[in-house]
N, CA, C and O atoms as CSV, one atom per row, in Angstrom:
chain,resi,resn,atom,element,x,y,z
A,1,MET,N,N,-10.701,-53.647,47.267
A,1,MET,CA,C,-9.751,-53.488,45.932
A,1,MET,C,C,-8.924,-52.545,45.746
A,1,MET,O,O,-7.705,-52.600,45.908
A,2,ALA,N,N,-9.713,-51.425,45.313
A,2,ALA,CA,C,-9.573,-50.443,45.115
A,2,ALA,C,C,-8.183,-49.341,45.877
A,2,ALA,O,O,-7.294,-48.719,45.295
A,3,TYR,N,N,-8.441,-49.437,47.125
A,3,TYR,CA,C,-7.479,-49.278,47.946
A,3,TYR,C,C,-6.168,-50.294,47.374
A,3,TYR,O,O,-5.198,-49.712,46.888
A,4,LEU,N,N,-6.163,-51.201,47.414
A,4,LEU,CA,C,-4.875,-51.890,47.384
A,4,LEU,C,C,-4.077,-51.141,46.065
A,4,LEU,O,O,-2.930,-50.697,46.115
A,5,LYS,N,N,-5.036,-51.115,44.802
A,5,LYS,CA,C,-4.624,-50.590,43.631
A,5,LYS,C,C,-4.038,-49.293,44.046
A,5,LYS,O,O,-2.819,-49.238,43.887
A,6,TRP,N,N,-4.593,-48.258,44.529
A,6,TRP,CA,C,-3.715,-46.648,44.841
A,6,TRP,C,C,-2.501,-47.244,45.541
A,6,TRP,O,O,-1.412,-47.072,44.994
A,7,VAL,N,N,-2.556,-47.927,46.690
A,7,VAL,CA,C,-1.281,-48.443,46.916
A,7,VAL,C,C,0.081,-48.643,46.287
A,7,VAL,O,O,1.148,-48.033,46.219
A,8,PHE,N,N,-0.476,-49.846,45.832
A,8,PHE,CA,C,0.627,-50.292,44.864
A,8,PHE,C,C,0.717,-49.499,43.894
A,8,PHE,O,O,1.864,-49.254,43.521
A,9,GLY,N,N,-0.415,-48.844,43.170
A,9,GLY,CA,C,0.612,-47.866,42.325
A,9,GLY,C,C,1.630,-46.735,42.914
A,9,GLY,O,O,2.760,-46.575,42.453
A,10,LEU,N,N,1.174,-46.093,43.820
A,10,LEU,CA,C,1.764,-45.137,44.847
A,10,LEU,C,C,3.126,-46.011,45.031
A,10,LEU,O,O,4.044,-45.421,44.461
A,11,VAL,N,N,3.443,-46.894,45.475
A,11,VAL,CA,C,4.884,-48.068,45.925
A,11,VAL,C,C,5.345,-47.876,44.766
A,11,VAL,O,O,6.456,-47.369,44.610
A,12,LEU,N,N,4.335,-48.362,43.440
A,12,LEU,CA,C,5.433,-48.421,41.943
A,12,LEU,C,C,6.096,-47.041,41.425
A,12,LEU,O,O,7.243,-46.831,41.033
A,13,VAL,N,N,4.991,-46.172,41.555
A,13,VAL,CA,C,5.516,-44.565,41.333
A,13,VAL,C,C,6.710,-44.331,42.637
A,13,VAL,O,O,7.757,-43.865,42.187
A,14,VAL,N,N,6.727,-44.509,43.765
A,14,VAL,CA,C,8.004,-44.199,44.579
A,14,VAL,C,C,9.195,-44.948,44.446
A,14,VAL,O,O,10.264,-44.467,44.823
A,15,ILE,N,N,9.100,-46.401,43.803
A,15,ILE,CA,C,10.302,-46.909,43.034
A,15,ILE,C,C,10.803,-46.479,41.961
A,15,ILE,O,O,12.008,-46.341,41.750
A,16,LEU,N,N,9.695,-46.179,41.025
A,16,LEU,CA,C,10.325,-46.422,39.264
A,16,LEU,C,C,10.500,-44.304,39.262
A,16,LEU,O,O,11.105,-43.738,38.351
A,17,LEU,N,N,9.927,-43.622,40.286
A,17,LEU,CA,C,10.233,-42.162,39.722
A,17,LEU,C,C,12.053,-41.788,40.062
A,17,LEU,O,O,12.541,-40.927,39.331
A,18,PRO,N,N,12.892,-42.367,41.032
A,18,PRO,CA,C,14.032,-42.332,40.790
A,18,PRO,C,C,14.898,-42.795,40.054
A,18,PRO,O,O,16.049,-42.360,40.062
A,19,ILE,N,N,14.438,-43.904,39.174
A,19,ILE,CA,C,15.118,-44.423,38.674
A,19,ILE,C,C,14.818,-43.984,37.106
A,19,ILE,O,O,15.346,-44.267,36.031
A,20,ALA,N,N,13.795,-43.219,37.480
A,20,ALA,CA,C,13.490,-41.993,35.461
A,20,ALA,C,C,14.336,-40.997,35.946
A,20,ALA,O,O,15.100,-40.458,35.146
A,21,ALA,N,N,14.335,-40.654,37.126
A,21,ALA,CA,C,15.238,-39.272,37.386
A,21,ALA,C,C,16.429,-39.543,37.336
A,21,ALA,O,O,17.219,-38.609,37.200
A,22,ILE,N,N,16.791,-40.547,37.407
A,22,ILE,CA,C,18.756,-40.805,37.080
A,22,ILE,C,C,18.556,-41.002,35.582
A,22,ILE,O,O,19.233,-40.223,34.911
A,23,GLN,N,N,17.620,-42.044,34.731
A,23,GLN,CA,C,17.766,-41.761,33.807
A,23,GLN,C,C,17.537,-40.500,32.809
A,23,GLN,O,O,18.000,-40.287,31.688
A,24,VAL,N,N,16.732,-39.809,33.548
A,24,VAL,CA,C,16.857,-38.646,32.339
A,24,VAL,C,C,18.124,-37.894,32.642
A,24,VAL,O,O,18.951,-37.608,31.776
A,25,ALA,N,N,18.276,-37.467,34.420
A,25,ALA,CA,C,19.236,-36.964,34.670
A,25,ALA,C,C,20.833,-37.214,33.709
A,25,ALA,O,O,21.497,-36.347,33.141
A,26,SER,N,N,21.085,-38.631,33.794
A,26,SER,CA,C,22.417,-39.093,33.076
A,26,SER,C,C,22.370,-39.010,31.363
A,26,SER,O,O,23.416,-38.798,30.749
A,27,GLU,N,N,21.491,-39.134,30.879
A,27,GLU,CA,C,21.475,-39.314,29.639
A,27,GLU,C,C,20.950,-38.419,28.264
A,27,GLU,O,O,20.891,-38.822,27.103
A,28,ARG,N,N,20.458,-36.568,29.002
A,28,ARG,CA,C,20.082,-36.019,28.231
A,28,ARG,C,C,21.071,-35.116,27.625
A,28,ARG,O,O,20.690,-34.353,26.737
A,29,ILE,N,N,22.709,-35.118,28.133
A,29,ILE,CA,C,23.778,-34.610,27.272
A,29,ILE,C,C,24.378,-35.346,27.027
A,29,ILE,O,O,24.031,-36.510,27.230
A,30,GLU,N,N,25.979,-34.932,26.281
A,30,GLU,CA,C,26.760,-35.832,25.926
A,30,GLU,C,C,26.475,-37.452,26.924
A,30,GLU,O,O,26.070,-37.491,28.086
A,31,VAL,N,N,26.759,-38.412,26.223
A,31,VAL,CA,C,27.085,-39.531,26.729
A,31,VAL,C,C,28.298,-40.454,26.241
A,31,VAL,O,O,28.075,-40.952,25.137
A,32,VAL,N,N,29.362,-40.749,26.729
A,32,VAL,CA,C,30.123,-41.570,26.197
A,32,VAL,C,C,29.993,-42.857,25.950
A,32,VAL,O,O,28.998,-43.200,26.588
A,33,GLN,N,N,30.456,-43.836,25.349
A,33,GLN,CA,C,30.559,-45.113,25.493
A,33,GLN,C,C,32.196,-46.056,26.092
A,33,GLN,O,O,32.947,-46.291,25.146
A,34,LEU,N,N,32.557,-46.397,27.047
A,34,LEU,CA,C,33.395,-47.105,27.627
A,34,LEU,C,C,33.195,-48.610,27.556
A,34,LEU,O,O,32.344,-49.351,28.048
A,35,HIS,N,N,34.549,-48.881,26.571
A,35,HIS,CA,C,34.449,-50.184,26.096
A,35,HIS,C,C,35.249,-51.063,26.528
A,35,HIS,O,O,36.162,-51.274,25.730
A,36,THR,N,N,35.298,-51.734,27.563
A,36,THR,CA,C,36.117,-52.817,28.602
A,36,THR,C,C,36.104,-54.152,28.326
A,36,THR,O,O,35.463,-54.318,27.288
A,37,ILE,N,N,36.503,-55.160,28.760
A,37,ILE,CA,C,36.729,-56.603,28.911
A,37,ILE,C,C,36.871,-56.892,30.871
A,37,ILE,O,O,37.651,-56.468,31.724
A,38,ASP,N,N,35.695,-57.798,30.901
A,38,ASP,CA,C,35.934,-58.535,32.069
A,38,ASP,C,C,36.239,-59.531,32.878
A,38,ASP,O,O,36.599,-60.257,31.952
A,39,GLU,N,N,36.347,-59.959,33.484
A,39,GLU,CA,C,37.380,-61.272,33.957
A,39,GLU,C,C,36.998,-62.158,32.813
A,39,GLU,O,O,38.032,-62.244,32.151
A,40,ALA,N,N,36.089,-62.844,32.242
A,40,ALA,CA,C,35.677,-63.427,31.819
A,40,ALA,C,C,35.895,-63.488,30.151
A,40,ALA,O,O,35.616,-64.489,29.492
A,41,GLY,N,N,36.380,-62.385,29.645
A,41,GLY,CA,C,37.098,-61.838,28.444
A,41,GLY,C,C,35.766,-61.497,27.629
A,41,GLY,O,O,35.654,-61.454,26.404
A,42,GLU,N,N,34.691,-61.244,28.683
A,42,GLU,CA,C,33.277,-60.593,27.727
A,42,GLU,C,C,33.473,-59.084,27.736
A,42,GLU,O,O,33.990,-58.649,28.765
A,43,PRO,N,N,33.267,-58.497,27.110
A,43,PRO,CA,C,33.162,-57.122,25.873
A,43,PRO,C,C,31.789,-56.519,27.277
A,43,PRO,O,O,30.665,-57.002,27.408
A,44,VAL,N,N,32.324,-55.531,28.007
A,44,VAL,CA,C,31.215,-54.677,28.686
A,44,VAL,C,C,31.315,-53.115,28.033
A,44,VAL,O,O,32.310,-52.566,27.562
A,45,THR,N,N,30.199,-52.693,28.144
A,45,THR,CA,C,30.211,-51.010,27.865
A,45,THR,C,C,29.216,-50.404,28.747
A,45,THR,O,O,28.036,-50.681,28.962
A,46,THR,N,N,29.797,-49.737,29.082
A,46,THR,CA,C,29.517,-48.515,30.260
A,46,THR,C,C,29.420,-46.881,29.122
A,46,THR,O,O,30.190,-46.402,28.289
A,47,ARG,N,N,28.028,-46.457,29.682
A,47,ARG,CA,C,27.576,-45.006,29.246
A,47,ARG,C,C,28.567,-44.408,30.681
A,47,ARG,O,O,28.909,-44.984,31.714
A,48,LEU,N,N,28.805,-43.040,30.181
A,48,LEU,CA,C,29.743,-42.273,31.388
A,48,LEU,C,C,29.942,-40.953,30.526
A,48,LEU,O,O,30.308,-40.797,29.361
A,49,TRP,N,N,29.431,-39.730,31.885
A,49,TRP,CA,C,29.879,-38.805,31.620
A,49,TRP,C,C,31.470,-38.336,31.271
A,49,TRP,O,O,32.446,-38.825,31.840
A,50,VAL,N,N,31.546,-37.156,30.086
A,50,VAL,CA,C,32.967,-37.125,30.262
A,50,VAL,C,C,33.029,-35.164,29.766
A,50,VAL,O,O,32.247,-34.607,28.996
A,51,VAL,N,N,34.109,-34.573,30.450
A,51,VAL,CA,C,34.799,-33.150,29.945
A,51,VAL,C,C,35.768,-32.989,29.455
A,51,VAL,O,O,36.311,-34.079,29.273
A,52,ASP,N,N,36.460,-32.022,29.039
A,52,ASP,CA,C,37.654,-31.861,28.490
A,52,ASP,C,C,38.231,-30.183,29.262
A,52,ASP,O,O,37.910,-29.086,29.721
A,53,ASP,N,N,39.278,-31.116,28.924
A,53,ASP,CA,C,39.926,-29.596,29.144
A,53,ASP,C,C,41.422,-29.425,28.816
A,53,ASP,O,O,42.063,-30.456,29.015
A,54,LYS,N,N,42.374,-28.025,28.210
A,54,LYS,CA,C,43.342,-28.237,27.409
A,54,LYS,C,C,43.746,-29.661,26.903
A,54,LYS,O,O,44.815,-30.266,26.822
A,55,GLY,N,N,42.640,-29.900,26.643
A,55,GLY,CA,C,43.268,-31.323,25.388
A,55,GLY,C,C,43.109,-32.797,25.970
A,55,GLY,O,O,43.459,-33.938,25.671
A,56,PHE,N,N,42.698,-32.425,26.538
A,56,PHE,CA,C,42.410,-33.995,27.307
A,56,PHE,C,C,40.992,-34.131,27.144
A,56,PHE,O,O,40.334,-33.218,26.646
A,57,GLN,N,N,40.365,-35.431,27.608
A,57,GLN,CA,C,39.033,-36.068,28.156
A,57,GLN,C,C,39.391,-36.458,29.058
A,57,GLN,O,O,40.482,-36.949,29.346
A,58,TYR,N,N,38.225,-36.234,29.805
A,58,TYR,CA,C,38.244,-36.435,31.413
A,58,TYR,C,C,36.480,-37.304,31.885
A,58,TYR,O,O,35.392,-36.853,31.527
A,59,LEU,N,N,36.661,-38.458,32.653
A,59,LEU,CA,C,35.898,-39.418,33.272
A,59,LEU,C,C,36.167,-39.180,34.639
A,59,LEU,O,O,37.050,-38.399,34.996
A,60,ARG,N,N,35.276,-39.971,35.617
A,60,ARG,CA,C,35.288,-39.489,36.747
A,60,ARG,C,C,34.609,-40.489,37.464
A,60,ARG,O,O,33.382,-40.577,37.417
A,61,VAL,N,N,35.580,-41.536,38.372
A,61,VAL,CA,C,35.244,-42.428,39.081
A,61,VAL,C,C,34.709,-41.788,40.681
A,61,VAL,O,O,35.246,-40.752,41.071
A,62,GLY,N,N,33.607,-42.483,41.583
A,62,GLY,CA,C,33.516,-42.121,42.783
A,62,GLY,C,C,35.161,-42.997,43.648
A,62,GLY,O,O,35.969,-43.761,43.120
A,63,PRO,N,N,35.120,-42.441,45.148
A,63,PRO,CA,C,36.127,-42.549,45.753
A,63,PRO,C,C,36.128,-44.006,46.189
A,63,PRO,O,O,37.140,-44.431,46.745
A,64,ASP,N,N,34.950,-44.921,45.961
A,64,ASP,CA,C,35.027,-46.450,46.323
A,64,ASP,C,C,34.951,-46.892,45.326
A,64,ASP,O,O,34.629,-48.080,45.364
A,65,GLY,N,N,35.204,-46.219,43.702
A,65,GLY,CA,C,35.735,-47.518,42.933
A,65,GLY,C,C,34.617,-47.201,42.123
A,65,GLY,O,O,34.049,-46.115,42.235
A,66,SER,N,N,34.202,-48.203,41.189
A,66,SER,CA,C,33.407,-49.215,40.300
A,66,SER,C,C,34.340,-50.177,39.427
A,66,SER,O,O,35.559,-50.329,39.344
A,67,GLY,N,N,32.832,-50.964,38.598
A,67,GLY,CA,C,33.542,-51.968,37.916
A,67,GLY,C,C,33.908,-51.556,36.769
A,67,GLY,O,O,34.638,-52.362,36.192
A,68,TRP,N,N,33.661,-50.505,36.142
A,68,TRP,CA,C,33.426,-50.005,35.002
A,68,TRP,C,C,35.367,-49.556,35.312
A,68,TRP,O,O,36.274,-49.947,34.577
A,69,PHE,N,N,35.500,-48.925,36.212
A,69,PHE,CA,C,37.119,-48.336,36.880
A,69,PHE,C,C,38.028,-49.985,37.069
A,69,PHE,O,O,39.117,-50.305,36.592
A,70,SER,N,N,37.522,-50.413,37.534
A,70,SER,CA,C,38.130,-51.896,38.277
A,70,SER,C,C,38.584,-52.869,36.684
A,70,SER,O,O,39.509,-53.677,36.607
A,71,ARG,N,N,37.757,-52.535,35.711
A,71,ARG,CA,C,37.899,-53.417,34.497
A,71,ARG,C,C,39.394,-52.082,33.750
A,71,ARG,O,O,40.389,-52.712,33.392
A,72,ILE,N,N,39.476,-51.074,33.622
A,72,ILE,CA,C,40.070,-50.348,33.250
A,72,ILE,C,C,41.712,-50.444,33.978
A,72,ILE,O,O,42.850,-50.362,33.515
A,73,GLU,N,N,41.268,-50.611,35.042
A,73,GLU,CA,C,42.605,-51.009,35.704
A,73,GLU,C,C,43.474,-52.218,35.889
A,73,GLU,O,O,44.607,-52.240,36.369
A,74,ALA,N,N,42.453,-53.656,35.232
A,74,ALA,CA,C,42.816,-54.814,35.252
A,74,ALA,C,C,43.431,-54.569,33.914
A,74,ALA,O,O,44.600,-54.948,33.828
A,75,ASN,N,N,42.915,-54.027,32.861
A,75,ASN,CA,C,43.672,-54.336,31.421
A,75,ASN,C,C,44.598,-53.185,30.653
A,75,ASN,O,O,45.249,-53.297,29.614
A,76,GLY,N,N,44.371,-51.689,31.800
A,76,GLY,CA,C,45.707,-50.825,31.169
A,76,GLY,C,C,44.845,-50.212,29.889
A,76,GLY,O,O,45.006,-49.000,29.752
A,77,GLN,N,N,44.116,-50.730,29.099
A,77,GLN,CA,C,43.554,-50.328,28.033
A,77,GLN,C,C,42.454,-50.576,27.869
A,77,GLN,O,O,41.944,-51.514,28.482
A,78,PHE,N,N,41.650,-49.714,26.877
A,78,PHE,CA,C,40.230,-49.353,26.721
A,78,PHE,C,C,39.827,-49.016,25.734
A,78,PHE,O,O,40.848,-48.848,25.068
A,79,GLU,N,N,38.741,-48.708,24.934
A,79,GLU,CA,C,38.067,-48.013,24.079
A,79,GLU,C,C,36.796,-47.139,24.870
A,79,GLU,O,O,36.172,-47.255,25.925
A,80,VAL,N,N,36.808,-46.131,23.615
A,80,VAL,CA,C,35.803,-45.002,24.197
A,80,VAL,C,C,35.265,-44.160,22.697
A,80,VAL,O,O,35.779,-43.437,21.844
A,81,THR,N,N,34.114,-44.670,22.946
A,81,THR,CA,C,33.632,-44.121,21.474
A,81,THR,C,C,32.569,-42.739,21.773
A,81,THR,O,O,31.442,-42.809,22.264
A,82,ARG,N,N,33.180,-41.677,21.391
A,82,ARG,CA,C,32.531,-40.684,21.335
A,82,ARG,C,C,32.133,-39.790,19.740
A,82,ARG,O,O,32.814,-39.819,18.715
A,83,SER,N,N,31.094,-39.194,19.919
A,83,SER,CA,C,30.386,-39.174,18.857
A,83,SER,C,C,30.839,-39.511,17.476
A,83,SER,O,O,31.081,-38.836,16.475
A,84,GLY,N,N,30.877,-40.959,17.801
A,84,GLY,CA,C,30.471,-41.987,16.482
A,84,GLY,C,C,32.097,-42.246,16.161
A,84,GLY,O,O,32.506,-42.611,15.059
A,85,VAL,N,N,32.903,-42.005,17.267
A,85,VAL,CA,C,34.617,-42.464,17.008
A,85,VAL,C,C,34.871,-42.879,17.882
A,85,VAL,O,O,34.567,-42.500,19.013
A,86,ARG,N,N,35.877,-44.308,17.369
A,86,ARG,CA,C,35.715,-45.287,18.607
A,86,ARG,C,C,37.423,-45.670,18.926
A,86,ARG,O,O,38.022,-46.412,18.147
A,87,ASP,N,N,38.010,-45.169,19.963
A,87,ASP,CA,C,39.850,-45.235,19.921
A,87,ASP,C,C,39.812,-45.891,21.281
A,87,ASP,O,O,38.981,-46.387,22.041
A,88,ILE,N,N,41.440,-45.596,21.210
A,88,ILE,CA,C,41.765,-47.016,22.331
A,88,ILE,C,C,42.322,-45.911,22.925
A,88,ILE,O,O,42.675,-44.937,22.260
A,89,TYR,N,N,42.501,-46.016,24.869
A,89,TYR,CA,C,43.178,-44.797,25.377
A,89,TYR,C,C,43.779,-46.134,26.352
A,89,TYR,O,O,43.622,-47.353,26.421
A,90,THR,N,N,44.582,-45.024,27.058
A,90,THR,CA,C,45.203,-45.430,28.879
A,90,THR,C,C,44.739,-44.543,29.749
A,90,THR,O,O,43.926,-43.685,29.407
A,91,THR,N,N,45.193,-44.647,30.947
A,91,THR,CA,C,44.874,-43.204,31.859
A,91,THR,C,C,45.866,-42.786,32.235
A,91,THR,O,O,46.978,-43.214,31.926
A,92,VAL,N,N,45.565,-41.662,33.141
A,92,VAL,CA,C,46.481,-41.160,34.240
A,92,VAL,C,C,45.032,-40.799,34.872
A,92,VAL,O,O,43.930,-40.415,34.479
A,93,LEU,N,N,45.912,-41.271,36.518
A,93,LEU,CA,C,45.036,-40.545,37.226
A,93,LEU,C,C,45.325,-38.984,37.856
A,93,LEU,O,O,46.461,-38.569,38.086
A,94,ARG,N,N,43.921,-38.100,38.121
A,94,ARG,CA,C,44.851,-36.645,38.056
A,94,ARG,C,C,43.742,-36.311,39.658
A,94,ARG,O,O,42.672,-35.707,39.585
A,95,GLN,N,N,44.236,-36.779,40.769
A,95,GLN,CA,C,43.672,-36.422,41.489
A,95,GLN,C,C,43.739,-35.054,42.042
A,95,GLN,O,O,43.093,-34.550,42.961
A,96,ASP,N,N,44.871,-34.454,41.109
A,96,ASP,CA,C,45.322,-33.030,41.308
A,96,ASP,C,C,44.178,-32.045,40.846
A,96,ASP,O,O,43.859,-30.977,41.368
A,97,LYS,N,N,43.630,-32.679,39.721
A,97,LYS,CA,C,42.248,-31.802,39.076
A,97,LYS,C,C,40.734,-32.431,39.533
A,97,LYS,O,O,39.691,-32.379,38.881
A,98,SER,N,N,40.901,-32.884,40.524
A,98,SER,CA,C,39.735,-32.712,41.266
A,98,SER,C,C,38.219,-32.067,41.311
A,98,SER,O,O,37.074,-32.417,41.025
A,99,ASP,N,N,38.870,-30.966,41.819
A,99,ASP,CA,C,38.039,-29.492,42.048
A,99,ASP,C,C,37.215,-28.706,40.496
A,99,ASP,O,O,36.248,-28.033,40.139
A,100,LEU,N,N,38.335,-29.339,40.049
A,100,LEU,CA,C,38.172,-28.531,38.534
A,100,LEU,C,C,37.447,-29.676,37.243
A,100,LEU,O,O,36.968,-29.428,36.136
A,101,VAL,N,N,37.631,-30.915,37.962
A,101,VAL,CA,C,36.424,-31.999,36.590
A,101,VAL,C,C,35.119,-31.763,37.492
A,101,VAL,O,O,34.055,-31.478,36.941
A,102,ASN,N,N,35.217,-31.889,38.950
A,102,ASN,CA,C,33.812,-31.516,39.514
A,102,ASN,C,C,32.700,-30.351,38.787
A,102,ASN,O,O,31.529,-30.280,38.415
A,103,GLU,N,N,34.098,-29.414,38.885
A,103,GLU,CA,C,33.555,-28.079,37.865
A,103,GLU,C,C,32.817,-28.242,37.026
A,103,GLU,O,O,31.593,-28.130,37.091
A,104,LEU,N,N,33.568,-28.575,35.973
A,104,LEU,CA,C,33.555,-29.134,34.601
A,104,LEU,C,C,32.465,-29.174,34.485
A,104,LEU,O,O,31.771,-28.301,33.963
A,105,MET,N,N,31.914,-30.726,35.189
A,105,MET,CA,C,31.281,-31.480,35.417
A,105,MET,C,C,29.314,-30.898,35.889
A,105,MET,O,O,28.340,-31.491,35.427
A,106,ARG,N,N,29.245,-30.108,36.513
A,106,ARG,CA,C,28.202,-29.247,37.219
A,106,ARG,C,C,27.921,-28.437,35.880
A,106,ARG,O,O,26.811,-28.246,35.384
A,107,ALA,N,N,29.229,-27.969,35.361
A,107,ALA,CA,C,28.504,-26.878,34.646
A,107,ALA,C,C,28.262,-27.543,33.015
A,107,ALA,O,O,27.989,-26.727,32.135
A,108,LYS,N,N,28.352,-28.808,32.697
A,108,LYS,CA,C,28.102,-29.171,31.536
A,108,LYS,C,C,26.838,-30.152,31.945
A,108,LYS,O,O,25.786,-29.999,31.324
A,109,TYR,N,N,26.912,-31.045,32.862
A,109,TYR,CA,C,25.871,-31.542,33.564
A,109,TYR,C,C,24.354,-30.936,34.393
A,109,TYR,O,O,23.329,-31.443,34.850
A,110,THR,N,N,24.804,-29.880,34.286
A,110,THR,CA,C,23.982,-28.992,35.298
A,110,THR,C,C,23.360,-29.819,36.291
A,110,THR,O,O,23.920,-30.597,37.063
A,111,TRP,N,N,21.640,-29.457,36.141
A,111,TRP,CA,C,20.983,-30.101,37.806
A,111,TRP,C,C,21.162,-31.497,37.821
A,111,TRP,O,O,21.314,-32.045,38.913
A,112,GLY,N,N,21.170,-32.279,36.601
A,112,GLY,CA,C,21.852,-33.777,36.603
A,112,GLY,C,C,22.530,-33.965,37.323
A,112,GLY,O,O,22.176,-34.660,38.275
A,113,ASP,N,N,24.010,-33.396,37.254
A,113,ASP,CA,C,25.226,-33.521,38.442
A,113,ASP,C,C,24.736,-33.441,39.777
A,113,ASP,O,O,24.897,-34.225,40.712
A,114,SER,N,N,24.142,-32.420,39.718
A,114,SER,CA,C,23.592,-32.274,41.316
A,114,SER,C,C,22.344,-33.698,41.926
A,114,SER,O,O,22.346,-34.326,42.985
A,115,VAL,N,N,21.531,-33.769,40.883
A,115,VAL,CA,C,20.600,-35.471,41.233
A,115,VAL,C,C,21.087,-36.686,41.310
A,115,VAL,O,O,20.805,-37.676,41.985
A,116,ILE,N,N,22.165,-36.350,40.199
A,116,ILE,CA,C,23.097,-38.037,40.353
A,116,ILE,C,C,24.224,-37.855,41.197
A,116,ILE,O,O,25.190,-38.613,41.104
A,117,GLY,N,N,24.190,-36.914,42.017
A,117,GLY,CA,C,25.152,-36.729,43.208
A,117,GLY,C,C,24.506,-36.897,44.410
A,117,GLY,O,O,24.988,-37.442,45.402
A,118,MET,N,N,22.916,-36.209,44.262
A,118,MET,CA,C,22.202,-36.820,45.701
A,118,MET,C,C,21.927,-37.994,45.587
A,118,MET,O,O,22.021,-38.504,46.704
A,119,LEU,N,N,21.583,-38.846,44.713
A,119,LEU,CA,C,21.086,-40.214,45.048
A,119,LEU,C,C,22.202,-41.023,44.846
A,119,LEU,O,O,21.951,-42.223,44.957
A,120,THR,N,N,23.782,-40.636,44.486
A,120,THR,CA,C,24.567,-41.756,44.724
A,120,THR,C,C,25.705,-41.423,45.561
A,120,THR,O,O,26.774,-42.024,45.455
A,121,GLY,N,N,25.469,-40.285,46.562
A,121,GLY,CA,C,26.504,-39.336,47.035
A,121,GLY,C,C,27.534,-38.147,46.839
A,121,GLY,O,O,27.466,-37.599,45.740
A,122,SER,N,N,28.163,-37.824,47.434
A,122,SER,CA,C,28.678,-36.629,47.357
A,122,SER,C,C,29.760,-37.143,46.748
A,122,SER,O,O,30.249,-38.267,46.860
A,123,ARG,N,N,30.268,-35.741,45.749
A,123,ARG,CA,C,31.198,-35.852,44.742
A,123,ARG,C,C,32.479,-35.988,45.277
A,123,ARG,O,O,33.453,-35.952,44.526
A,124,GLU,N,N,32.608,-36.148,46.556
A,124,GLU,CA,C,33.960,-34.932,47.172
A,124,GLU,C,C,34.992,-36.568,46.895
A,124,GLU,O,O,34.655,-37.753,46.888
A,125,GLY,N,N,36.096,-35.989,46.731
A,125,GLY,CA,C,36.821,-37.581,46.880
A,125,GLY,C,C,36.853,-38.424,45.477
A,125,GLY,O,O,37.532,-39.436,45.303
A,126,SER,N,N,35.916,-37.764,44.428
A,126,SER,CA,C,36.084,-38.625,43.181
A,126,SER,C,C,37.219,-38.071,42.405
A,126,SER,O,O,37.498,-36.877,42.298
A,127,VAL,N,N,38.019,-39.367,41.723
A,127,VAL,CA,C,39.138,-39.100,41.546
A,127,VAL,C,C,38.641,-38.842,39.508
A,127,VAL,O,O,37.711,-39.365,38.895
A,128,PRO,N,N,39.464,-38.085,39.115
A,128,PRO,CA,C,39.571,-37.522,37.241
A,128,PRO,C,C,40.442,-39.040,36.637
A,128,PRO,O,O,41.320,-39.782,37.076
A,129,ILE,N,N,39.815,-38.971,35.713
A,129,ILE,CA,C,40.889,-39.781,34.959
A,129,ILE,C,C,41.021,-39.376,33.555
A,129,ILE,O,O,40.037,-39.459,32.820
A,130,GLU,N,N,42.099,-38.963,33.133
A,130,GLU,CA,C,42.463,-38.494,31.594
A,130,GLU,C,C,42.491,-39.183,31.055
A,130,GLU,O,O,42.725,-40.252,31.619
A,131,LEU,N,N,42.314,-39.220,29.727
A,131,LEU,CA,C,42.359,-40.092,28.891
A,131,LEU,C,C,43.499,-39.826,27.461
A,131,LEU,O,O,43.652,-38.825,26.761
A,132,HIS,N,N,44.131,-41.102,27.421
A,132,HIS,CA,C,45.127,-40.372,26.472
A,132,HIS,C,C,44.907,-41.243,25.565
A,132,HIS,O,O,45.127,-42.354,26.047
A,133,PRO,N,N,44.652,-41.295,24.722
A,133,PRO,CA,C,44.733,-42.003,23.112
A,133,PRO,C,C,46.213,-42.908,23.082
A,133,PRO,O,O,47.318,-42.499,23.438
A,134,LYS,N,N,45.893,-44.145,22.590
A,134,LYS,CA,C,47.202,-44.791,22.165
A,134,LYS,C,C,48.276,-44.362,21.537
A,134,LYS,O,O,48.142,-44.265,20.317
A,135,GLY,N,N,49.502,-44.016,22.064
A,135,GLY,CA,C,50.311,-43.791,20.917
A,135,GLY,C,C,50.755,-42.468,21.509
A,135,GLY,O,O,51.610,-41.771,20.963
A,136,GLN,N,N,50.106,-42.119,22.721
A,136,GLN,CA,C,50.590,-40.337,22.897
A,136,GLN,C,C,51.200,-40.384,24.132
A,136,GLN,O,O,51.674,-39.361,24.626
């Protein structure tokens, strides 16, 4: 019986350790809230990393896309809360800035970027999303 408890505990740790690593790596430095609307018209909030360059904010999506990115594309505009301020944005995809945005993300999020990249796949082919405040 003690052996089964030990095995169960070990399996639990093996399952929970990567989840905990992702949580710690992703939430320890600035995270913005992206507010989008799903197909059913329901609001969805996604927590994402953000970097700045030359007056613009940048998000990053993997080459295979994601649900939050699909919602942005479907709706055209969305809201982001950063430092307690919520604004409406549109996007410009900036594939030409992929290397720069990846470098900025690595510099800002340090080992967290490496951990998330290792667990979710390479950053190669990721697409920088330049945020433009509505009206600009």
